[in-house]
N, C-alpha and C positions, 0 to 999 in steps of 0.2 A: 688650318689657318686660310683665310679665306682672302681672294686677293680681289680687289675693285678694277673695273673696266670701265672708260668711259668712250661713251658711242655717240659721235656726231656725223649725221647727215650732209654730206657736200652737195651732191645732185643724184639725180635719177642711177647712175650709175656706179657713183664712188663715195666712200664714206671715211672719218677718221677713228680710227682706233690708238687710246691711248692707258698706258698704263703706267705705275711709277710708285717706285718702293727705294729702301735704302739702298738694294745694289745693285737695281737694274732699272732702267726708265726705258720705256717702247712708246714710240707714237708715231704712227704710220698711215698712209694714205693709201687705201686696200678698195678693190671691187668685190659687188657682191657676188654670192653664189659660188666663190672659191673657198678653199680649206683653207685655216689658219694657223700656223703653229706658235700655241705661246702657252708656257709656263706648264708644258710636259702634256697639252691638251689639244686637239684637235678642234677647231669651233668653226662652223660655216653661220654666216648670216645673210638673211632672204630679202629680197629689198621690200617685200610684202609682212614681214615679220613684226614689225610696230607701227602702229595705227597712226601716230602722232609721231612721224621721225623727223621733225622739224623741230624737235626740242632736245636738249642733249640730255641721252639716257646713262645712269647707270648699271652695271650689273657685274655678280661677284661669281668668279669659280673656285669651288668648295673642294680641298684638299680631299684625296680619294679617301683616306684613313678616318677624315670627319663625317664624309658623305655617309660612306658604310654604316658607321657609330650611327649618325641618325636616321638612316633606314631603319637599323635593326630597332631603334625606340621607336621607331613610329610604326613601325608594321607588325599588324595582328594576323595570327593564323586561326581559326576557329577547326579543330578537328576533334570537339568533345563529343560530338555524336558518337565516336569509333564506328563511322559509314566509309565510304569509297570516296567522297564528296570532301573537297578540301575545301573553305570559304579563307580567301585571304583579303585584308582591309589596310588602307594605307590612309592615315588622316595626315593634313597636312593643309597650310594656308596656300599652298599654291597648285591648284587642279589639275592645270596642264601636267608638271612636275609629278602629281601623285599617280596620273595616268600611265606615263611613261614608263616610271619606275615599277609599277603594277603587270603590265604588259612585259617588260624586260625580264621580269622574277621569271613569269611561268614561262615563256619562251624558253630560256638559259632551264628550266626544269625539264622540258620535251627535249633539249638538247642531250642532258647529263643522262635521263633515262637513255634515250639511244644509244649513246656513247656507253653506257654500261653494258647494255645487252650488247653491243658488238665488241666489246671486250670479251665476253663469255664466249660469244661466238668464235673468235679469233681464236682463244685457248683450244676451244674443241678441235678446231680446222688444223691446230699446230699439233695435235696429241693424235689426230686422224694420220697427218703427214708422217707422222716417225713411224706409226703402225703400219703404212702403207711402205714406207722404204723399206722396214724388216722384211714383210712378207716378199717386195719384191725381188731382193738379196736371197733369200730363201727360193723362190721360185725358181731366180736363175741358177742356183747353185744345185738343186734337183734336177734343172734340165738338162746341166752338164755331167751330173752323176749318171742320169740316165745315158745320155750319147757317150759317155766313155765306156761303160756297161755294154752296149750295145755294140761298139766298136772292137772291144777285147774279147768278146763271148762270139761274135757271128749268131745272135737267138735270131730264131723266127717267128711266126703270130702264137701264142700260146692256144691250146685246145679250147673247146667249147664250154666245157665245165668249168677251166680256169677262167674264162673271160666270165661267166656269169655270177661264180663268186666272186671276182675281182672285183664286178661292178657293184655286188652288194655290201663288198670289203670299201671301196670306193664312197658310196653315198653315205655308211655306217661312220666311216673318218670324216667326210666332209660334215658331216652333223656334229661329230665332235668337236671338229675345231669351230665350225659355229659355236658351239655350246661354250667352249674354250672361251671364246670371243667375248661374248657375251657375261659369262663369268667375270672376265678382266674388267668390262665396262658397268657391271653392277658392282665390283669391287673398288672402281674408282668412282662411282657416286658414292656408295657407303662410305670412303674414305673420304670424300668431301663434305660430304652430308655432315660427316663427325666434326670436322675442323672449321665447318665455315660458319659458325656462331661467335662471330667476333664482331669487334668494331669495322672491319672492313667487309665490303659486300661478298657473295661467292661470287667465283668466277667461272662457273664451267654450266655448258649445254650439250647434254649426248642427245645425238640423234637416235643413237642404236638402240635406244628402249625400245621396244618391241610394244609393251603393253602399253596401250593410251592412257589407261588411268595414271599406274605409276610417271607416267612421262606429263602428266596433267598436273600429277602432286609436286613433281620437281621444278615444274616451271611455278607454281604458285609459291613455293619455297623460295625460288630466287626473287619472285618478285615481293614476299613479304621481306626476305633481306634488304632488297632495295630499299623498301621503304624507310625500314627501321635505321639505315644507314643514314638517308637524306633528313628524316628524323631529329637524328642526334646531333644536326646542325643548329637545332633550336629547342631541344629539348634536354636533359638530363637524363643518367642512366636511370634513378629513381624515380622520373616521374610517371604519370598514370598514363598516357600514351604508350611509352616504350615499356612498362611492365606489362601493359596488354599485347603488343605488340610480341613479346617475349613469349607470354603464354601461348600466345599462336603457332611461333617459331617452333616449339617444343613441343607442342601436339604435332602438329605436321610432320617434324621430323621425327617423332615417335611411330608416325604414322608410316612412313617414306622407309624406314629401318626395318619395320615389320615385313612390307611389300619387299624389298628387296631380300629380307632373308627367306621369305618363302620362294620367291624366283629363283635363290643360290640353289635352296633344298631342294627344288625339284631339277633344278640343271644338274645338279650334283648326281642326284636318284638317277636322271635320265641317261648322264656318262657311264652310273657303272653299270645300267642297264647295257648300252650300246657296246661296252669293253668287254662283258659277259658275250655278246653276242660276236663280236672281232674274235675273240678267243673260240669260241666254236668252228667259225669259219677258216679260222688260221688252222687248226688242227686237220680240218677237210685238205686243206691247202698244202700240208705240209707231204702230205701226199703224191704231190705233183713232184716233177724235178726240180732241183734246188736252185738251180740258176735261174731255168724260166719262173718259178715264183719271185724270186729276187728281181729277176726286170719287170713283171707285173707292179709290183712291191713300189717299184724305182719310180713307174710310169704314173701309178696310182697319186704317189705322194707330190707330184710333179703338177699335176692335174687340179690335186687337191690345192695347193698352195696357187694356183693361179686364180681359182676360184673367190679362194680368199682375198687373195689382191684385189678381184674383180668385185667382191663386195665391198671391202673398204673403201675402195676408187667411188663407189656409188655412193656411200655415206659422206665422204669428202664432198660430193657434188651436190649433195641435198643440203649439207653445212653451207655451203656457199650461196646455195639459191636463197636458204632461208636470211644469211646475213646480207644479201641484198636487198630482201624484198624485210629489213628489220625496221619498225617503226614503234614509236613510243604507244605503252598502253594506257597514259594518261591524254585526255581529252579536256579541252577548254569547254566550258557550257556557255562562260558570260566573259569576254575582253573586258578589261576598264575603259571604261567611256570617261569625256571631260564631263563634269555636271558643275553646274554654276550656281546649285542649289545649295545653300549653307548646313553644313551638318546640326551646327551651334552657332551663335544661338537660337532656338526655336518661337518665334514671336507667342506662336499660339500656349505654347507649354509655360513661357514667360508670363505671360499673362494671367495662366491659370496659377504657377506658383504664387504670383505676388498677390492676385486676387484671396487666396487661402492664406497667405502669410497674413495678408492685413485684415482677412475675419479671425485668426487665430490669435492676432496681436491684439486686434480691438477687444475682445472678449477676456483675453487676460488680463488686459490695464483696466476693465468694466470689472472683474473680479477681483484685482486689487485696490481696485478704490473703493469697493463694496467693502471687503473684508478691512481695508484699514481706516475707512472713512468715520472720525470722530463724530459725524452730526447726526441727529434723529427727526427723519422726514414724515413719519407716518406714526401714527396712533399705534396700528399692530404693533410697530419695532418696538413702542415704550414700552408695551405691555409684555413684550419677550424679556426685556431687562428687568423688567419692575413686578412686584405683588401690589402696591399701592395702588386705590381704585381711581380712575380718570374721570372726574366730573364732566369732561368736555375739551373739545378741540375748536380755539380760537381761528377763524378764516382771517388770513392776509386784508387789511383797508387799503383801498385802492382809491379811495376818498379822503384820505389826509392832507394832502399838499393842497388841494382844492380849499383848505378851510381856512388855509394861511396861521395856524397857530391854535384854531380852536379845536381840543383833541375830543372833543362830544360828538362824536360820530353818531350814536345812537339815536341823539336827539334830532340829526341832521339828516341824516338817510337812515330813518325805520326801518325799510326792506331791503336794505343790503345782507351781501350774505355774512359781514362781519356783526352784524346787530342781531342777525337770528342763532348765530353763533353764542352770542354773549346772554341772550334770554334762554339758550338751550341750559347752558353753565348756570343761571339764576334757577333754572325748573330741576335742577338735579339737587342745586344747595335747599331747595326746599322739601326734599323727599329725604335729609339727612337727619337724624334724628335730634329730638326737641332740644337735648342741653349740649347738641354738637354744630358745628357750622357757624358758628356766633364769630370766631375770630379768625380772619382769611387772613395770608402771605400772600404778596406777588413778589416773586424775585425773578431771577436771570441770571445766567452764565456774567454777561459782561454786561456795561454800559450801554444805553443806547438802542435797547430791545423794545421799549413800550411797556415798562414795567407800569408807570404814573398812567397811561394812556390808555391800559385796562382795567387799573385800580378806579380811573374817572370813569369809567363806559358801564363797568359791573355796578358801580353803586349808583349811578344814574338809574340802572334798570333794576335794581331793588327799589330805589325810593318810587318806581311806577307801580309797585304792589304794595305800594303804603309800609315800607320798611325804613325804618331810623336808621339812618348809617353816618356813620365816621371812620374817615381816611385820616390814618396817621401817616406822616411823611419821615419813615423810619432813616431815612437815606442822611445821615448826619452831613456826609460830606460833601454831597455834591446832589443837593435837592431841587427841583424847579415843579414841584406840586405846585407850587403857590402861584406861580406864573400862570398857568391854566386858569387860575378862579380872579388872578389879579388881587392877591390878597400880600398885603406887607410881611415880610421874614424876620421881624425884629425880635417876636415873642413867639417860642415855640418849644420843640419838644427839649432840645440841649439845653435851655436853661431850666426845664421843670425837672430836667434828671438830674441838672446839679445845684437843686435846690434855690433856684433865684426867683420863681416865681409858684404862684400856685396852678393848680389843674384846672380851675375853672379861667383863668384866665387866657389859656392857650387854646381853647377850644374854641372857632371861628366858625361862625353861619356861612354859608353859601347862598346866592342866588336863588337853586333847586330847595326847594322845599323838602324838608327832613334830611337833608344833605348836610353834616357840618364837616370840619376838615382840622386837622392839628399841623401846624408845619411844623419845619423841621428846625427852623429857627438859627442863628448864628453859626457856623463851620467850628465844635470845638474842638480843642488838641487831643483829648482822649473819645474818641466816639466808640470805641469799642468797650473801654472800660464802663463809659455811663451807661449803655445799654444792658451791660449786666447786671446792672444796680437794682437790688429789689425795688426798690419807687417804680420801675418800667411793669414791675408784676401788678403791685398795686394799683398802676391806673391802667391797665387791662381789666383789672377786678372791676374797678369802680364805673369802666365806660361799658362794661357787660348790664349791670344795672340800671343804665340809662339808653344803651341802643340794642337794636335788634342786630344788627352784624356791624364788627368791627375789619375795616382793610386797612391793613398793616402795608404801604409800599417800602418795601425794603432795599437795601443797597446791594448790588451784583455777589452774589454768593461763591462765582469765581475769582472776583478778582480782591475783596474783602472779607475778613472773617466778623464783621460785626452782625450780620442777621443771624450766626448762631444761637447765638442765648436768647433769641425773639422765637426761634423756632419752638423752643419748648412751651411758648406759651399760646401759641394759634393749633388751629384746629382743623384749616385748609393749608396746604400749598401749592400755590400756581407755579410752575417755573415756566419762564416763557423761552423760549428758544426759535 
């Protein structure tokens, strides 16, 4: 739960801090720089903490559980390279807060490492204290036994032989005691190494290990267990980093146990050899008076206990020195610093991404439009879709509006690209077979695309090469061909097909030499049926006898079906689009 606080500056030394909730109201005038206990937290407000302190400022105190949950969600720990370098990242909107969190985490990590080592050294010191107390009690008991023996038996110094042999025995016994201590230490280490692989870190550190290589292996094993314990706070038991650490710990554990077994075997063999030497010397000493020999044995035992006690005391001092100088093995390479450069969004990356997306989307739109475009724009595209021969392509005329209704562009603008395209079609018509190309049908998908316009200009182009041409206005529904020549439309094709007039009466001459026209006539109620009449075929056959070329200006094929019967009678179809 978040608690909102209200801050208001009063003067250079004082400020007002307010907090309101259902169960508690807090509003006091306080001084800068003093600790304030509120909502289970202690905060301090400095006079230079706010740049614009004349304004009322609201800030929030987050519950510790929610804060920890937020930190766990935002913190990123990178140890994917399986190296000794750990990278910690914290992403948030408040750079100062992110910096404080990261620095606090790494500081606490170092303190935790030191505490773990101190615990291990403390347990080692306690173990040495127990050994030292045992040896101290044993040494005192040996000294008391020797004193009582001397007082009760009134013994003098032993002979030289006894002294020499006893000195050798003392040395052997001293070495045996040291070997026994070493065996205890080795057994202790072996026992704890076997039991330490768990969720709790190993807690031992024996300075009594005289083999530097074995000591280094034990220290390394201790560090790996600490690292595993720390990473279990972040990773699960089955995660790759924990599995990798488990493998390292098991390998090192096996190596340590092998070294411990070798050391124990060596010490055991050495102990057996010393026991044999001691037995040999004891056989010699049996020849010495029993009382003197017993006294020397007590002296040797007492001195040996004192030396072992001194040895343990020395190890205890070494442990205390190491404990006083313990430091964390981890080193901070780079501390977190406040950065005002945003991590995201990065302007350059955004520009690049949006530019690429714009290009890709534009290409996709172009491809989709190209795939689903129903129109034909080029001759090549038309050739891909059909196997019909193409006589020519008519260029768009940009001069039609300037003629104010006159559709004869070829006459008024003979050098335009449109005029040249009409001449090109006329030339291709001349190369057709003699018995073909005499009946030409001009059609389009919809009305208003220029059927009559093309028919007039193509007919005029044919008259220029002394061709006799007739134009039939076959659009019985909406023909405007008669308007171009200013001819009445009272008598035309519709009346002829319905049997109301003769063929000679529907042919009208124009002002252009060699060009006649058959108008559409009045709009009939059944234009499609009239065009399917056999009379239309008879009319075409008669006109073939009179004219070189017959041009049929038909209805749009995309809107009505009137032109379909006429297509059977033509030899060239021109579709305008």
